[in-house]
TIMAR-593112 format. One record per residue: z, y, x of N, C-alpha, C in turn. Coordinates in steps of 0.1 Angstrom, whole numbers, padded with zeros to 4 digits, always signed. Atoms other than C-alpha are relative to their C-alpha. Layout:
ZYXZYXZYX
...
! end
This chain:
+0004-0019+0009-0005+0004+0001+0003+0010+0010
-0005-0012-0005-0006+0036+0007+0012+0006+0006
-0014-0005-0002+0026+0050+0021+0001+0018-0006
+0004-0013+0008+0033+0087+0002+0001+0009+0015
+0009-0008-0010+0028+0100+0039-0011+0000+0003
+0010+0000-0005+0000+0091+0044-0008+0008-0013
+0007-0005+0013-0013+0101+0005+0004+0014+0004
-0003-0014-0004+0004+0135+0019-0008+0007+0007
+0006-0003-0012-0018+0138+0050-0015+0004-0007
+0013+0000+0005-0052+0129+0031+0003+0013-0008
+0001-0011+0008-0046+0154+0006-0002+0013+0007
-0004-0014-0004-0034+0185+0031-0016-0003+0008
+0014-0002-0010-0067+0176+0053-0015-0005-0006
+0015+0008+0008-0094+0163+0025-0003+0018-0010
+0006-0011+0007-0087+0198+0005-0009+0006+0003
+0014-0008-0007-0116+0219+0002+0007+0013-0012
-0005-0011+0012-0115+0256-0019-0003-0001-0015
+0003+0003+0014-0136+0243-0042+0010-0005-0009
-0014+0009+0012-0105+0220-0054+0009+0007-0007
-0008-0006+0005-0085+0244-0061-0005+0014-0011
+0004-0015+0011-0088+0266-0094+0005+0019+0000
-0003-0013-0004-0090+0301-0093+0013+0005-0002
-0012-0001+0004-0057+0307-0110+0010+0000+0011
-0010+0001-0010-0042+0295-0078-0003+0006+0008
+0003-0009-0007-0062+0313-0053+0003+0017+0002
-0009-0016+0001-0053+0346-0069+0015+0002+0001
-0010-0005-0003-0020+0340-0069+0002-0004+0015
-0003+0001-0011-0021+0327-0033-0001+0014+0008
-0004-0015-0003-0033+0362-0024+0012+0009-0003
-0011-0009+0006-0007+0380-0044+0012-0006+0012
-0007+0012-0011+0017+0354-0023+0000+0008+0015
+0002-0007-0011+0001+0368+0009+0002+0012+0002
-0005-0012-0003+0004+0401+0003+0013+0007-0001
-0013-0003-0004+0037+0404-0005+0005-0007+0011
-0004+0008-0011+0044+0380+0024+0002+0013+0008
+0005-0009-0012+0026+0410+0047+0009+0010+0002
-0012-0011-0001+0053+0435+0034+0014-0003+0004
-0013+0003-0004+0082+0417+0042-0004-0004+0015
+0002-0002-0019+0068+0409+0079+0000+0016+0007
-0002-0012-0006+0063+0447+0085+0013+0003-0002
-0016-0006+0006+0100+0453+0069+0008-0005+0013
-0007+0005-0008+0111+0433+0101-0004+0008+0015
+0005-0003-0012+0097+0453+0129+0013+0006+0001
-0008-0011-0007+0124+0470+0151+0013-0007-0004
-0012+0007+0004+0153+0446+0135+0003-0005+0013
-0002+0004-0014+0171+0435+0165-0002-0013+0003
+0004+0013-0003+0168+0395+0161-0016+0000-0001
+0011+0004-0001+0134+0403+0159-0010+0006+0014
-0002-0005-0013+0131+0424+0187+0004-0011+0012
-0005+0010-0013+0149+0393+0208-0016-0010+0001
+0007+0007+0009+0122+0368+0192-0017+0008+0009
+0013-0007-0005+0091+0394+0204-0001-0004+0014
+0001+0005-0019+0104+0395+0241-0002-0009+0001
+0007+0014-0002+0105+0362+0242-0017-0001+0003
+0014+0000+0000+0071+0360+0234-0009+0003+0007
+0007-0003-0006+0059+0383+0251+0004+0002+0014
+0001+0002-0009+0076+0372+0279-0006-0015+0004
+0007+0013-0003+0062+0334+0279-0013+0004-0009
+0017-0001+0003+0028+0343+0261-0007+0005+0009
+0010-0010-0006-0004+0359+0272+0003+0013-0009
-0003-0019+0002-0005+0399+0272-0007+0001-0011
+0012-0001+0011-0039+0394+0247-0002-0016-0003
-0001+0012+0008-0050+0367+0226-0011+0006-0012
+0005-0004+0012-0069+0365+0194+0007-0001-0012
-0007-0004+0015-0041+0366+0167+0010+0013+0004
-0006-0018+0005-0022+0397+0156+0014-0003+0000
-0010-0005+0001+0013+0406+0160+0003+0007-0008
+0000-0016+0010+0018+0427+0132+0011+0011-0004
-0011-0011+0001+0053+0443+0141-0007+0009+0011
+0001-0011-0014+0037+0455+0176-0017+0004-0004
+0016-0006+0001-0003+0456+0163-0007-0007+0016
+0016+0006-0013-0012+0439+0194-0002-0014-0004
+0004+0008+0001-0023+0406+0200+0005-0012+0014
-0005+0009-0009-0012+0372+0219-0007-0017-0008
+0009+0014+0001-0022+0336+0215+0009-0003-0015
-0004-0001+0013-0018+0319+0178+0017-0002-0001
-0009+0011-0001+0015+0298+0186+0010+0013-0001
-0009-0008-0006+0036+0330+0201-0002+0014-0014
+0005-0002+0010+0015+0350+0170+0011-0002-0013
-0013+0005+0011+0031+0328+0144+0014+0000+0000
-0015-0002-0001+0065+0328+0157+0007+0014+0000
-0009-0010+0008+0071+0368+0156-0003+0000-0011
+0004+0001+0015+0053+0367+0125+0008-0004-0011
-0008+0010+0006+0076+0342+0109+0012+0004-0002
-0017-0003+0002+0108+0353+0120+0003+0015-0005
-0001-0009+0008+0100+0391+0112-0006+0002-0013
-0002-0002+0015+0091+0384+0077+0009-0009-0008
-0010+0007+0008+0123+0363+0068+0016+0010+0004
-0013-0008-0004+0148+0393+0080+0004+0007-0015
-0005-0010+0010+0144+0420+0050+0003-0016-0015
-0003+0011+0013+0153+0387+0025-0005+0006-0010
+0008+0002+0013+0122+0397-0001-0009-0005+0002
+0010+0008+0001+0100+0369+0011-0001-0011-0011
+0004+0013+0007+0092+0344-0015+0008-0009-0003
-0009+0011+0004+0109+0313-0030-0004-0008-0008
+0003+0012+0013+0103+0280-0047+0013-0002-0008
-0015+0002+0005+0131+0274-0072+0000-0012+0006
-0006+0010+0000+0128+0239-0073+0001-0009+0016
+0002+0007-0013+0125+0230-0033+0011+0008+0007
-0007-0010-0005+0146+0260-0026-0003-0001+0015
+0014+0006-0013+0117+0265+0000-0005+0020-0005
+0006-0013+0000+0108+0299+0011-0016-0003+0006
+0004+0007-0007+0074+0287+0018-0016+0013+0008
+0007-0009-0003+0054+0323+0029+0002+0004+0010
-0008-0004-0016+0074+0330+0060-0003-0009+0008
+0008+0009-0006+0062+0296+0072-0012-0006-0001
+0009+0005+0003+0029+0291+0058-0009+0013+0005
+0010-0007-0006+0010+0329+0064+0001+0002+0016
-0004-0005-0011+0023+0332+0098-0013-0010+0006
+0011+0011-0009+0004+0302+0114-0017+0002-0009
+0012-0003+0006-0023+0305+0089-0014+0014+0001
+0009-0011-0004-0034+0341+0096+0001+0000+0016
+0001+0003-0017-0027+0334+0138-0012-0010+0001
+0014+0011-0003-0052+0301+0136-0013+0008-0007
+0015-0005+0004-0080+0319+0115-0003+0011+0003
+0002-0009-0008-0078+0346+0134-0007-0005+0011
+0001+0001-0011-0079+0333+0167-0016-0015-0002
+0014+0013+0002-0110+0303+0156-0011+0012-0015
+0011-0006+0004-0128+0330+0133-0001-0007-0015
+0002+0007+0012-0120+0311+0103-0002+0010-0013
+0012+0000+0008-0137+0322+0073+0021+0010-0014
-0016-0001+0009-0109+0336+0043+0001-0006-0014
-0011+0012+0013-0115+0309+0017+0008-0008+0009
-0007+0008-0013-0101+0289+0047+0009+0003+0002
-0013-0007+0003-0075+0310+0051+0010-0003-0010
-0007+0000+0013-0065+0304+0016+0001-0013-0006
+0001+0012+0001-0076+0269+0014+0014-0007+0012
-0007+0007-0007-0052+0261+0044+0011+0005-0005
-0011-0010+0005-0025+0285+0028+0002-0013-0015
-0004+0014+0014-0025+0263-0007+0005-0013+0006
-0006+0010-0004-0022+0234+0014+0012-0002+0004
-0013-0002-0008+0008+0243+0033+0010-0002-0013
-0011-0007+0012+0026+0257-0001+0001-0012-0009
+0002+0011+0006+0015+0223-0015+0015-0009+0007
-0009+0010-0013+0030+0200+0011+0012+0003+0000
-0013-0006-0006+0062+0222+0022+0009-0001-0013
-0007+0002+0013+0072+0224-0014+0006-0010-0008
-0002+0018+0007+0070+0182-0023+0012-0004+0014
-0006+0005-0014+0086+0180+0011+0019+0004-0006
-0009-0006+0008+0112+0201-0003+0011-0005-0014
-0004+0009+0009+0117+0186-0031+0006-0014-0002
-0004+0012-0004+0120+0152-0021+0019-0002+0008
-0021+0003-0006+0151+0160+0003+0012+0008-0007
-0005+0002+0010+0169+0168-0026+0008+0012+0004
-0012-0014-0004+0203+0194-0029+0006-0005+0007
-0009-0005-0013+0221+0175-0004-0001+0003+0013
+0002-0008-0010+0200+0185+0021+0001+0013+0003
-0001-0017-0007+0204+0223+0017+0012+0001-0004
-0017-0006+0002+0243+0221+0012-0002+0000+0018
-0003+0004-0013+0239+0214+0053-0009+0008+0006
+0010-0004-0009+0202+0224+0059-0007+0011-0005
+0010-0008+0002+0181+0253+0059-0014-0004-0006
+0018+0010+0001+0149+0235+0039-0009+0013+0005
+0012-0008-0003+0127+0267+0049+0003-0005+0019
+0003+0004-0010+0134+0252+0086-0004-0008+0002
+0008+0009-0002+0127+0218+0080-0009-0003-0006
+0007+0002+0007+0108+0214+0053-0018+0009+0000
+0008-0011-0001+0088+0247+0065-0007-0010+0016
+0005+0004-0013+0083+0227+0097-0017-0009-0008
+0014+0009+0004+0058+0204+0075-0011+0008-0004
+0012-0008+0005+0041+0231+0057-0009+0007+0008
+0004-0007-0009+0034+0249+0087-0012-0011+0010
+0013+0009-0005+0015+0218+0104-0008-0002-0013
+0014+0003+0007-0005+0210+0070-0003+0010-0001
+0007-0008-0004-0011+0245+0073-0013+0000+0011
+0014-0002-0013-0028+0247+0106-0012-0012+0003
+0009+0013+0002-0040+0210+0101-0012+0005-0007
+0012-0005+0010-0065+0223+0074-0004+0009+0009
+0007-0007-0011-0077+0250+0098-0006-0007+0009
+0005+0008-0009-0081+0227+0123-0010-0012-0004
+0010+0006+0007-0102+0207+0104+0010-0019+0005
-0012+0013-0005-0078+0175+0115+0000-0013-0014
+0000+0006+0010-0086+0146+0097+0014-0009-0009
-0010+0006+0006-0066+0122+0073+0007-0003+0009
-0010+0009-0011-0048+0102+0102+0003+0010+0006
-0003-0009-0014-0046+0131+0127+0010+0010-0008
-0008-0007+0002-0029+0151+0098+0015-0009+0001
-0014+0006-0005-0002+0124+0099+0008-0002+0007
-0003-0002-0012+0003+0123+0133+0007+0012-0003
-0007-0017+0002+0013+0163+0126+0009+0000-0007
-0011+0001+0006+0034+0153+0103+0011-0003+0001
-0010+0008-0008+0055+0129+0124+0004+0007+0009
-0008-0009-0007+0058+0156+0149+0008+0008-0002
-0007-0012+0005+0067+0183+0131+0013-0005-0014
-0016+0004+0006+0095+0160+0113+0006-0004+0006
-0012+0007-0010+0110+0149+0143+0001+0015+0011
-0006-0011-0002+0115+0187+0151+0007+0009-0008
-0007-0012+0011+0126+0203+0120+0012+0000-0002
-0020+0000-0004+0161+0216+0121+0000+0016-0011
-0001-0006-0002+0181+0243+0111+0013+0000-0013
-0010+0005+0008+0216+0243+0096+0006+0014-0002
-0001-0009+0007+0234+0267+0077+0014+0009+0002
-0014-0005-0009+0267+0273+0100-0002+0017+0000
-0002-0016-0004+0253+0306+0112+0002+0011-0008
+0000-0012+0013+0261+0325+0081+0019+0003+0001
-0015-0002-0006+0298+0321+0091+0002+0010+0009
-0002-0007-0016+0292+0337+0123-0009+0017+0001
+0012-0006+0004+0267+0362+0108-0013+0001+0015
+0004+0003-0010+0245+0348+0137-0017+0005-0004
+0012+0000-0002+0209+0353+0141-0009-0011-0006
+0005+0011+0004+0196+0317+0129-0006+0000-0008
+0010+0003+0013+0178+0323+0098-0015+0004+0002
+0009-0006+0001+0151+0339+0115-0008-0007+0008
-0006+0012-0010+0157+0315+0145-0008-0014-0008
+0008+0012+0012+0145+0289+0113-0015-0004+0000
+0007+0000+0006+0117+0303+0103-0012-0001+0015
+0006-0004-0012+0099+0314+0142-0004-0016+0000
+0002+0019-0007+0105+0274+0155-0009-0004-0013
+0008-0002+0005+0091+0265+0122-0008-0003-0005
+0015-0009+0002+0058+0282+0121-0001-0006+0012
+0011+0002-0011+0051+0276+0158+0003-0014+0001
-0001+0010-0003+0067+0243+0161-0009-0013-0011
+0015+0010+0005+0041+0230+0132-0012+0006+0005
+0010-0008-0008+0016+0249+0148-0004-0013+0012
+0001+0014-0011+0023+0225+0178-0003-0010-0004
+0005+0012+0001+0024+0195+0164-0014-0002-0007
+0013+0007+0010-0011+0200+0141-0012+0003+0015
+0004+0003-0010-0025+0209+0175-0002-0013+0010
+0000+0012-0013-0010+0181+0198-0009-0010-0012
+0008+0010+0007-0026+0159+0168-0012-0001+0002
+0015+0001-0007-0059+0173+0174-0004-0005+0011
+0001+0005-0012-0054+0165+0207+0000-0018+0005
+0002+0022+0006-0052+0123+0197+0019+0003+0002
-0015+0003-0003-0013+0131+0203+0008-0009-0010
-0004+0010+0013+0007+0104+0175+0013+0007+0001
-0016-0003+0002+0035+0111+0156+0006-0009-0010
-0006+0010+0008+0057+0089+0135-0014-0003-0015
+0007+0000+0010+0038+0077+0106+0005+0001-0017
-0009-0002+0016+0060+0074+0076+0018+0009+0005
-0011-0006-0006+0084+0100+0090+0009+0013-0016
-0007-0005+0012+0094+0118+0054+0009-0017-0005
-0006+0011+0007+0105+0078+0041+0005-0009+0007
+0000+0012-0008+0110+0056+0070+0012+0001+0002
-0010+0005+0001+0141+0037+0077+0009+0013+0012
-0003-0007-0005+0146+0063+0103-0006+0014+0002
+0007-0013-0002+0131+0095+0090+0007+0012-0003
-0010-0007+0004+0139+0124+0077+0010+0000-0007
-0008+0005+0012+0154+0114+0045+0015-0007+0002
-0013+0003-0003+0176+0092+0061+0010+0007+0011
-0008-0010-0010+0191+0114+0087+0004+0014-0006
-0004-0017+0003+0191+0148+0068+0004+0001-0019
-0002-0001+0017+0197+0138+0025+0009-0011-0001
-0008+0014+0006+0219+0114+0002-0007+0002-0012
+0007+0006+0018+0197+0119-0027-0013+0006+0000
+0011-0004-0001+0162+0118-0016-0009-0006-0013
+0010-0001+0014+0132+0116-0048-0013-0005+0010
+0015-0005-0002+0101+0100-0027-0009-0002-0009
+0009+0001+0008+0086+0099-0058-0009+0017-0001
+0001-0014-0001+0085+0140-0052-0012+0004+0009
+0015-0004-0012+0058+0136-0023-0011+0007-0002
+0010+0004+0004+0032+0127-0042-0002+0006-0015
+0002-0009+0014+0038+0142-0079-0012+0006-0002
+0014-0005+0005+0005+0151-0097-0006+0009+0010
+0007-0008-0009-0010+0158-0063-0014+0006-0003
+0015-0002+0004-0043+0178-0068+0003+0003-0011
+0002-0001+0012-0037+0181-0103+0011+0012-0004
-0012-0012+0002-0001+0203-0106+0001+0012+0013
-0002-0008-0012-0003+0233-0083+0013+0008+0000
-0013+0000+0001+0034+0234-0073-0001+0021+0006
-0003-0013-0007+0027+0271-0056-0003+0010-0012
-0002-0012+0010+0025+0289-0091+0013-0003-0007
-0010+0000+0003+0058+0277-0096+0008+0012+0008
-0009-0007-0010+0067+0303-0064+0009+0011-0011
+0002-0009+0005+0086+0331-0075+0005+0013+0010
+0000-0013-0011+0086+0367-0057+0016+0008-0004
-0018+0000+0000+0122+0382-0050-0003+0014+0004
-0004-0017+0008+0130+0416-0069+0012+0006+0011
-0007-0008-0008+0161+0424-0049+0000-0005+0017
+0001+0005-0010+0168+0424-0013+0012-0008+0007
-0011+0011-0007+0188+0396-0006+0005-0015-0001
+0005+0014+0006+0196+0362-0011+0001-0008-0014
+0003+0006+0010+0181+0343-0039+0016-0004-0006
-0014+0004+0004+0212+0328-0052+0009+0010-0007
-0009-0012+0004+0228+0361-0060-0012+0008-0014
+0009-0001+0009+0196+0370-0082+0005+0000-0015
-0006+0003+0011+0209+0354-0113+0009+0007-0009
-0008-0006+0004+0239+0369-0117-0002+0018+0003
+0008-0013-0001+0225+0400-0105-0005+0008-0013
+0010-0005+0012+0202+0404-0132+0009+0002-0011
-0008+0001+0014+0226+0395-0158+0014+0009+0001
-0004-0016-0005+0248+0422-0141-0001+0009-0007
+0005-0006-0001+0228+0445-0144-0004+0001-0016
+0002+0000+0012+0218+0436-0184+0016+0003-0008
-0016-0001+0005+0256+0438-0192+0005+0014-0001
-0005-0020-0003+0259+0477-0175-0008+0006-0013
+0008-0012+0008+0227+0489-0194+0005-0005-0014
-0001-0001+0013+0234+0474-0229+0013+0007-0008
-0015-0002+0003+0273+0484-0229-0001+0015+0008
-0001-0014-0007+0265+0516-0212+0019+0003+0013
-0008+0001-0009+0292+0503-0185+0002+0010+0011
+0002-0009-0015+0305+0524-0156+0010-0009+0010
-0008+0011-0012+0318+0504-0124+0019+0003+0000
-0014-0001-0002+0354+0521-0128+0003-0008-0012
-0008+0007+0012+0359+0502-0164-0004-0014+0000
+0013+0018-0005+0345+0468-0148+0018-0005+0008
-0009+0007-0008+0381+0451-0139-0004-0011+0009
+0002+0013-0014+0370+0419-0126-0017-0009-0010
+0012+0009-0003+0334+0399-0123-0001-0016-0003
-0003+0011-0004+0332+0365-0131-0015-0008+0002
+0018+0010+0001+0290+0346-0118+0005-0014-0004
+0005+0015-0004+0287+0315-0129-0010-0002+0003
+0014+0006-0009+0265+0295-0108-0002-0014+0002
+0002+0012-0003+0252+0264-0096+0006-0003+0012
-0010+0002-0011+0269+0247-0068-0007+0002+0015
+0006-0006-0015+0242+0255-0041+0003+0016+0001
-0002-0014-0003+0252+0294-0047+0010-0002+0003
-0006+0000-0003+0285+0284-0042+0002-0005+0019
+0004+0003-0014+0275+0263-0007-0003+0010+0008
+0005-0011-0008+0259+0292+0007+0004+0013-0003
-0006-0016+0000+0273+0324-0005+0015+0000+0000
-0010+0004+0006+0306+0307-0006+0006+0000+0015
-0003-0002-0014+0305+0312+0037-0001+0015+0003
-0001-0018-0001+0305+0351+0034+0017+0002-0007
-0008-0007+0000+0338+0368+0029-0002+0015-0005
+0002-0012+0000+0340+0401+0037-0016+0000+0011
+0016-0006-0007+0302+0408+0055+0004+0009+0010
-0003-0008-0012+0302+0422+0089-0013+0006+0002
+0013-0007-0001+0266+0426+0090-0009+0006-0011
+0010+0001+0011+0238+0440+0068-0003-0013-0004
+0009+0012+0005+0220+0408+0068+0013-0011-0004
-0010+0006+0010+0255+0388+0057+0001+0007-0009
+0000-0001+0018+0261+0408+0030-0015-0006-0008
+0010+0005+0011+0230+0398+0014+0001-0015-0001
-0004+0012+0002+0247+0367+0014+0011+0000-0005
-0015-0002+0005+0279+0380-0004-0002+0006-0017
+0001-0003+0017+0279+0378-0044+0004+0016+0000
-0008-0008+0004+0303+0402-0046-0010+0016+0004
+0005-0014-0004+0286+0430-0024-0016+0006-0007
+0008-0003+0007+0254+0423-0045-0001+0003-0010
-0008-0003+0009+0271+0428-0073+0007+0016-0002
-0004-0010-0004+0285+0458-0061-0006+0013+0002
+0006-0011-0007+0257+0477-0049-0004-0002-0020
+0005-0001+0012+0242+0468-0087+0005+0010-0012
-0010-0003+0005+0274+0480-0103-0002+0018+0001
-0003-0015-0002+0273+0518-0084-0013+0001-0002
+0017-0009-0005+0233+0522-0074-0009-0006-0012
+0010+0008+0015+0219+0500-0106-0011-0008+0007
+0004+0007-0009+0199+0483-0076+0002-0010+0010
-0002+0005-0008+0202+0462-0048-0008-0004+0017
+0014+0004-0013+0172+0464-0019+0007+0007+0009
-0006+0001-0016+0172+0471+0015+0005+0016+0005
-0010-0013-0001+0183+0512+0012+0016-0004+0000
-0017+0004+0006+0217+0502-0009+0006-0011+0012
-0005+0013-0006+0222+0470+0014+0006+0011+0015
+0000-0005-0015+0216+0493+0049+0016+0012-0004
-0008-0011+0002+0237+0524+0035+0011+0001-0005
-0011+0001+0009+0264+0511+0012+0006-0013+0002
-0007+0017-0002+0272+0474+0023+0013-0001+0004
-0013-0005-0002+0304+0492+0037+0009+0008-0007
-0008-0008+0004+0310+0514+0016+0014-0001-0010
-0013+0006+0007+0346+0515-0001+0000-0006-0010
-0002+0004+0013+0338+0515-0034-0008-0018-0003
+0007+0020-0001+0311+0481-0030+0017-0008+0008
-0009+0013-0007+0338+0465-0009+0010+0000-0012
-0010+0001+0013+0364+0476-0041-0005-0013-0011
+0011+0010+0014+0339+0459-0066+0000-0010+0007
+0006+0012-0010+0331+0433-0039+0016-0014-0005
-0014+0010+0004+0372+0419-0046+0002-0004-0012
-0001+0003+0015+0368+0420-0082-0009-0009-0004
+0015+0010-0002+0337+0395-0080+0008-0015+0005
+0000+0020-0005+0344+0354-0081-0011-0005+0001
+0011+0007+0012+0320+0328-0089+0010-0012+0000
-0013+0012+0006+0330+0297-0108-0013-0009-0001
+0003+0010+0001+0311+0265-0107-0004-0004-0020
+0006+0002+0012+0290+0263-0145-0010-0008-0001
+0007+0010+0001+0282+0230-0159-0018-0004-0002
+0011-0004+0002+0248+0243-0175-0004+0006+0006
+0005-0005-0011+0239+0263-0146-0002-0010+0009
-0003+0011-0011+0245+0237-0122-0014-0013+0000
+0011+0010+0004+0221+0210-0144-0011+0003-0001
+0013-0008-0005+0195+0231-0144-0010+0006+0011
+0002+0000-0019+0192+0238-0105-0005-0010-0001
+0004-0010-0005+0174+0240-0090-0017+0002-0006
+0009-0008+0010+0144+0242-0115-0001+0011-0008
-0002-0011+0005+0158+0266-0131+0014+0009+0007
-0010-0007-0007+0179+0297-0120+0005+0009-0010
-0007-0011+0014+0201+0312-0150+0011+0007+0004
-0009-0007-0005+0222+0339-0144+0009+0003-0016
-0010+0001+0010+0253+0340-0165+0019+0009+0004
-0008-0006-0009+0281+0367-0159+0010+0002-0010
-0013-0005+0009+0318+0376-0179+0003+0010+0010
-0008-0011-0005+0326+0408-0176+0014+0004-0004
-0014-0005+0006+0363+0416-0180+0003+0015+0005
-0003-0013-0004+0367+0453-0185+0019+0008-0004
-0015-0002-0005+0402+0477-0182+0005-0001-0015
-0006+0003+0013+0401+0477-0222+0002-0010-0007
-0001+0016+0008+0404+0443-0229-0009-0010-0003
+0011+0004+0008+0369+0436-0238-0004-0011+0012
+0008+0009-0007+0353+0404-0225-0014+0002-0007
+0017+0001+0005+0313+0405-0223-0005-0007+0010
+0005+0015-0004+0290+0378-0214-0016+0010-0005
+0011-0004-0002+0259+0386-0204-0010-0012+0005
+0009+0014-0005+0230+0357-0196-0015+0004-0001
+0017-0002-0003+0192+0360-0180-0004-0014+0002
+0005+0016-0001+0175+0326-0183-0008+0003+0012
+0011+0001-0011+0143+0339-0159+0006+0014+0007
-0005-0011-0004+0157+0365-0133-0016+0004+0004
+0012-0002-0001+0130+0391-0126-0007-0006+0015
+0009+0010-0011+0103+0373-0099-0005-0010-0005
+0004+0013+0006+0106+0339-0117-0019+0002-0009
+0014-0001+0001+0068+0329-0127+0001+0004-0016
+0002-0004+0014+0078+0334-0163+0001+0016-0003
-0005-0018+0002+0093+0373-0159-0005+0001+0016
+0003-0001-0012+0069+0375-0126-0003+0021+0001
+0003-0016-0005+0062+0412-0107-0018+0000-0004
+0016-0009-0001+0024+0429-0116-0006+0003+0014
+0009+0000-0016+0002+0430-0089+0005+0017+0004
-0001-0010-0001+0011+0467-0093+0015+0004+0005
-0016+0001-0004+0051+0461-0089-0003-0008+0014
+0004+0000-0013+0036+0439-0057-0001+0004+0008
+0004-0008-0012+0019+0465-0039+0014+0008+0001
-0011-0013-0005+0049+0494-0043+0004-0011+0005
-0009+0006-0011+0070+0466-0029-0004-0002+0013
+0002+0001-0014+0050+0460-0001-0005+0014+0006
+0000-0011-0007+0043+0495+0004+0016+0007+0006
-0017-0006-0005+0085+0500+0007-0001-0003+0008
-0001+0012-0013+0088+0471+0026-0008+0008+0015
+0010-0011-0011+0058+0487+0053+0010+0012+0005
-0006-0015-0006+0075+0523+0048+0015-0004+0007
-0011+0008-0004+0109+0506+0054+0004-0001+0017
+0001+0003-0015+0106+0499+0092-0013+0009+0008
+0015-0009+0002+0073+0527+0096-0008-0014+0007
+0008+0015-0001+0056+0490+0098-0019+0007-0003
+0013-0011+0005+0025+0511+0081+0000+0009-0010
-0003-0010+0010+0017+0535+0059-0007-0001-0008
+0004+0003+0016+0006+0533+0021-0014-0001+0006
+0017+0007-0001-0032+0536+0032-0003-0008+0007
+0001+0011-0009-0030+0511+0058+0001-0012-0009
-0002+0013+0007-0015+0485+0032-0011+0004-0011
+0011+0003+0014-0038+0494+0005-0014-0002+0006
+0016+0007-0010-0067+0488+0030+0002-0015-0004
-0002+0011+0003-0051+0456+0034-0001-0008-0012
-0001+0006+0013-0044+0449+0000-0018-0003-0005
+0011+0001+0003-0080+0453-0006-0012-0014+0008
+0007+0011-0003-0090+0429+0022+0006-0014-0008
-0009+0012+0005-0067+0404+0007-0006-0008-0012
+0009+0003+0006-0080+0409-0026-0010-0008-0003
+0009+0003+0002-0115+0401-0019-0004-0012+0018
-0002+0006-0010-0108+0375+0010-0008-0013+0000
+0012+0012+0003-0129+0348-0008-0013+0002+0002
+0016-0006-0008-0160+0367+0006+0002+0007+0014
-0006-0005-0016-0145+0375+0044-0007-0016+0005
+0005+0012-0010-0169+0351+0066+0009-0001+0015
-0007+0003-0011-0149+0357+0096+0022+0009-0005
-0012-0011-0003-0108+0368+0094+0000+0008+0012
-0002-0009-0013-0103+0399+0115+0018+0007-0002
-0007-0005-0002-0075+0420+0126+0007+0009-0014
-0008-0004+0016-0053+0431+0092+0005+0019+0003
-0003-0015-0003-0040+0464+0109-0005-0001+0017
+0010-0005-0014-0067+0474+0142+0009+0014+0005
! end
C-alpha cells in the first residue's frame, strides 16, 4: 500500500496551476500580500537584525534572491531565512485554526526566494505556495493538540511546508519530494519554553523552518535521501512529538478540499489565542458603553491551548512577550479599543493597562475547548463595579474565513505594517499589490522592492 508520506509527496510534486481552483489562487494572492506587510514590519527589530547579521556574515553579498528588510540580495537560503524571521515578529501573519499553524511565514519566504533565483513565473510561485499550505496544514493537523502543547507547530510542520514549496519550484519527482520531506522532518524543531524568558526563539523557529525546508528540497534534488515515512514511521515525527496523531489528516480530501481557504488573517497584533476573547470584550464594551474604570474583573473562557501558551506569561518584560499576555491584550482593548502595533509598543507597560491585566483571568471552558482547534470561540464574563455580570460571545473572530478581512482592509493593514518600520512607502506597497494581483500573468518573478 502507498504510505501517507508518499501520497502527500506525490500531491506536492505533481500539483499544477491548472489543478487549482481560481478561488484558491486568488486567496493565495491575498495571503501573499498580507505576508509582505508582516515581513516589512520586522525591519530593524533586534532579533531580526541578529539573524540578518548572521546571514550577511555567512551568505554571499549578492545573489538572485531579495531580502525585503534590507532591499539587498543574497542566496535563496539566506533570503528565506531573514524574510521568514522578519515576517513572524509583529505577530500579524496568518494562521490556520485547525492546525494552529502560521503558513505564510514559512511558505512565502522560500517561494519568493527560489522563484526569484530561478526566474520562475508567477503561476509557478503561486502553485508552490498552495502546495506548501496544503502540505503544512495537513501535517499540523496530523500532529494534533498534544504536539502543540510543547512544540511550536510553525517550526515543525513549517519545515515540511517549506520543503514542499521549494520542491515544487525545483520540479522534484514524487520520490525525491518524499526524500525532501524526510530530511525536513528530521530537522523539524521549535519549543515553547522561550516564552517564559521573553527569548527570541520564535523568530528562529520560522527562520530555520524556511531555510531547513529549502535545504531539504535542494539536497533531494542532488540525490540526497531522507526517511520515506517521516510522519507515521515508528521513529518518525508522530512517535517523538505527539500522543494523539491522526494519520488520516495527512491525506484528507487531498486535491478536492483546499485547506488554504480555511486560513485566517490576524486582525490584532498579538498571539491568535488572545483574539477570540479580545473580540468578545470589545463587543461587551461597545454594547454596554463600558468604561475601563467600571470593570472590576474579566474572565476569559478559553480552550486549553490558550492556557498552555498564554499561561507562561505573568508580567510581560518585553513588547513581544506582552503579545502573549491575555491580560495585556484585553487591557489595551479596554483602554484604547485596539490591540495594534502602536498600542503594544507604547502602552504595554502603562500603569492603567497593568492594573487591568491583574483583573483578567482565564478559565477553561468545556464548550470552547471542544470546538478548538477547528473553531476558536470567544467568550468573556465582565463583572462591573455596580454588581452586574455581562456575558459576551463571538463565534468567529475578525479575520476568520467567515468574518474575513476585505481586500481593502488587507491593503490598509499591509500599508500600516510597512509604514510601522519604515519598510516601504504606501506608493511602493500599492505597486506590490498590483504585481501580486496579476502574478498569474508574470513570466518571471523579479524583485518586489527594486
